[in-house]
Every structure is written in C-alpha cells, then in structure tokens.
C-alpha positions as CSV (number, residue, x, y, z in Angstrom):
1,M,-2.7,3.6,-4.8
2,L,1.0,2.3,-4.3
3,K,2.8,-0.3,-5.8
4,A,5.6,-2.8,-5.5
5,G,9.1,-1.1,-5.3
6,D,7.6,2.3,-3.8
7,L,8.9,2.9,0.0
8,A,5.9,2.0,2.2
9,P,4.9,5.6,3.8
10,N,5.7,5.2,7.5
11,F,2.7,5.9,9.9
12,E,2.0,5.7,13.6
13,V,-1.7,4.0,14.7
14,Q,-3.5,3.0,18.1
15,T,-3.7,-1.1,18.4
16,S,-6.0,-2.8,19.9
17,E,-3.4,-3.9,22.8
18,G,-3.3,-0.2,23.8
19,S,0.0,0.6,22.1
20,V,1.0,2.5,19.4
21,F,2.5,0.4,16.0
22,K,4.8,2.8,13.9
23,L,5.9,0.8,10.8
24,S,9.6,2.4,10.7
25,D,10.1,0.6,14.1
26,Y,9.5,-2.6,12.2
27,R,12.8,-2.1,9.8
28,G,14.3,-5.5,9.7
29,K,11.2,-7.3,9.8
30,K,8.7,-7.9,6.8
31,V,5.2,-6.9,7.5
32,V,1.7,-7.5,5.8
33,L,-0.2,-4.4,6.5
34,Y,-3.9,-5.5,5.7
35,F,-6.8,-2.8,5.5
36,Y,-10.2,-4.2,5.7
37,P,-13.4,-2.8,5.9
38,K,-15.1,-3.5,9.4
39,D,-15.2,-5.5,12.3
40,D,-16.9,-8.4,12.8
41,T,-18.5,-8.6,9.1
42,P,-18.3,-12.1,7.5
43,G,-15.3,-11.7,5.0
44,C,-13.4,-9.6,7.7
45,T,-14.0,-12.2,10.2
46,T,-12.9,-15.0,7.9
47,E,-9.6,-13.0,7.1
48,A,-8.6,-11.8,10.6
49,C,-9.4,-15.7,11.6
50,D,-7.3,-16.8,8.7
51,F,-4.2,-14.9,10.3
52,R,-5.2,-16.3,13.1
53,E,-4.7,-19.6,11.7
54,N,-1.3,-19.0,10.4
55,I,0.3,-16.3,12.7
56,N,3.2,-19.2,13.5
57,L,4.0,-19.5,9.9
58,F,4.3,-15.2,9.7
59,N,6.2,-15.3,12.8
60,Q,8.6,-18.1,11.5
61,L,9.3,-16.0,8.7
62,N,10.3,-12.8,10.6
63,C,7.0,-11.3,9.3
64,Q,4.3,-8.6,11.8
65,V,1.0,-8.9,10.9
66,I,-1.5,-5.9,11.3
67,G,-4.8,-4.9,10.3
68,I,-6.4,-1.8,9.8
69,S,-9.6,-0.6,10.0
70,R,-11.7,2.9,10.4
71,D,-13.1,1.0,13.4
72,S,-12.5,1.9,17.1
73,I,-10.5,0.7,19.3
74,E,-13.6,-0.4,21.5
75,S,-14.8,-2.2,18.6
76,H,-10.8,-3.8,17.6
77,I,-11.3,-5.0,21.2
78,K,-14.1,-6.4,20.7
79,F,-13.7,-8.2,17.5
80,K,-10.1,-9.4,19.1
81,N,-10.9,-10.9,22.2
82,K,-14.1,-12.8,20.2
83,Y,-12.2,-14.3,17.8
84,E,-9.0,-14.7,20.0
85,L,-7.3,-12.8,17.8
86,N,-3.4,-12.9,17.9
87,F,-2.2,-9.7,16.2
88,S,-2.8,-6.4,16.4
89,L,-5.3,-4.3,14.9
90,G,-4.9,-0.5,14.0
91,S,-7.8,1.9,14.4
92,D,-7.7,4.7,11.8
93,V,-11.1,6.3,12.9
94,E,-10.0,9.4,10.4
95,G,-8.9,7.7,7.8
96,S,-5.5,9.2,7.4
97,I,-3.7,6.3,6.8
98,C,-6.3,4.4,4.3
99,K,-5.9,7.8,2.4
100,L,-2.2,7.4,2.1
101,Y,-2.0,3.5,1.0
102,G,-4.9,4.4,-1.4
103,T,-7.2,2.3,0.2
104,W,-10.3,4.9,0.8
105,A,-12.0,5.0,-2.1
106,E,-15.8,5.1,-3.8
107,K,-17.3,1.5,-3.8
108,S,-20.7,0.2,-5.1
109,M,-23.3,-1.9,-4.0
110,F,-26.5,-2.5,-5.4
111,G,-26.0,0.5,-7.7
112,K,-25.5,3.0,-4.8
113,K,-22.2,4.3,-4.2
114,Y,-20.7,5.3,-1.4
115,F,-17.2,5.7,0.6
116,G,-15.2,2.6,2.2
117,V,-12.0,0.9,2.9
118,L,-11.2,-1.4,0.3
119,R,-9.9,-4.8,1.2
120,S,-6.2,-4.6,0.3
121,T,-2.8,-6.1,1.3
122,F,0.7,-4.6,1.3
123,L,3.7,-7.0,1.9
124,I,6.7,-4.9,3.0
125,D,10.4,-5.7,3.2
126,E,12.9,-5.2,5.8
127,S,13.9,-2.1,4.3
128,G,10.2,-0.8,4.2
129,I,9.9,-1.1,0.3
130,I,6.7,-2.5,-0.8
131,I,7.0,-5.8,-2.2
132,K,3.7,-6.6,-3.3
133,V,0.0,-5.4,-3.4
134,W,-3.0,-6.9,-3.5
135,E,-6.2,-4.7,-4.3
136,K,-9.6,-6.0,-4.2
137,V,-8.4,-9.1,-1.9
138,K,-11.0,-12.1,-2.5
139,V,-10.6,-13.6,1.2
140,S,-10.5,-17.4,-0.1
141,N,-6.9,-18.1,-0.1
142,H,-5.7,-14.8,0.4
143,I,-3.1,-16.1,3.4
144,K,-1.5,-18.9,1.1
145,E,-0.9,-16.4,-1.7
146,I,0.9,-14.1,1.1
147,L,2.9,-17.0,2.3
148,D,4.0,-18.7,-1.0
149,I,5.4,-14.7,-1.7
150,L,7.3,-14.8,1.7
151,N,8.5,-18.6,1.1
152,T,10.3,-18.3,-2.3
C-alpha cells in the first residue's frame, strides 16, 4: 500500500462523463482519489452522496474529487444519474489502477474469503505527492476528516 510522502502513481481512466481522467493533468490542484467496492450499494451510495453534498467545499479548496471502482461506465452513468452525483467516477474494469494503489486485496465476509476493492482514499497534493491515505474507510465522518486536513 502506498503511504504519505510517496509520489502518487500516474494513471488514466475512462470516466462517467465519457472523457479520460489523467492524474498528471491535475498537477497544481489537490486530488481526492477514492476507491470504493461497488456502485449503488449502501455504503458506497452514502459515501458518494456525502461527496456530492460537499463538492462545493472541495472546489473552494482547489481540490478535484474522483471515485474509482471496477464497475463499468454504464453502471457508473446509472449510479451518477440516480443520485445526481456532481463529480467523476472512473471505470477500472481490469483492476489495474486498484492494483497500482494497493486497493485490490483479499477480503473476508461471513468467513468466506474473496478478492475485492478495499474502500480507501488518497489525498494528493498539487505536486502529485500523497498527503494522507485512509485504509479500510469507515463512511461516517470520512468527508469531514478529509476536509479537516485540507483546511489545515
């Protein structure tokens, strides 16, 4: 897993808007890169809606938000439209970005082991350096934690 102080690996990803998000294009801005398991599931919906409700605060702080999961573009578009999300969702169907950031890992539910996306967030500064990493994110209060760091 990457840690604070590391250079954030560059990547390109297709987005829900039909464009390509390239991390290096956002030098000069802070970036909140958050990985989530699946569109339109309870925790992922709560997290996305929390970002939606606070997007103006991120914008005021010169901070770009992008969510990434292994869902398809079609799934992202439905999810985005259903909840009126006002930020990009990246489709990492192959899982290459998840692997690059260490968020594709073995998980366990009810004693059964499987591989999936770990809910994780990376706060990246204007130079492309990771400021903070949240692993195994708990959705409640997470947006406030990010904004608290951005406001310091």
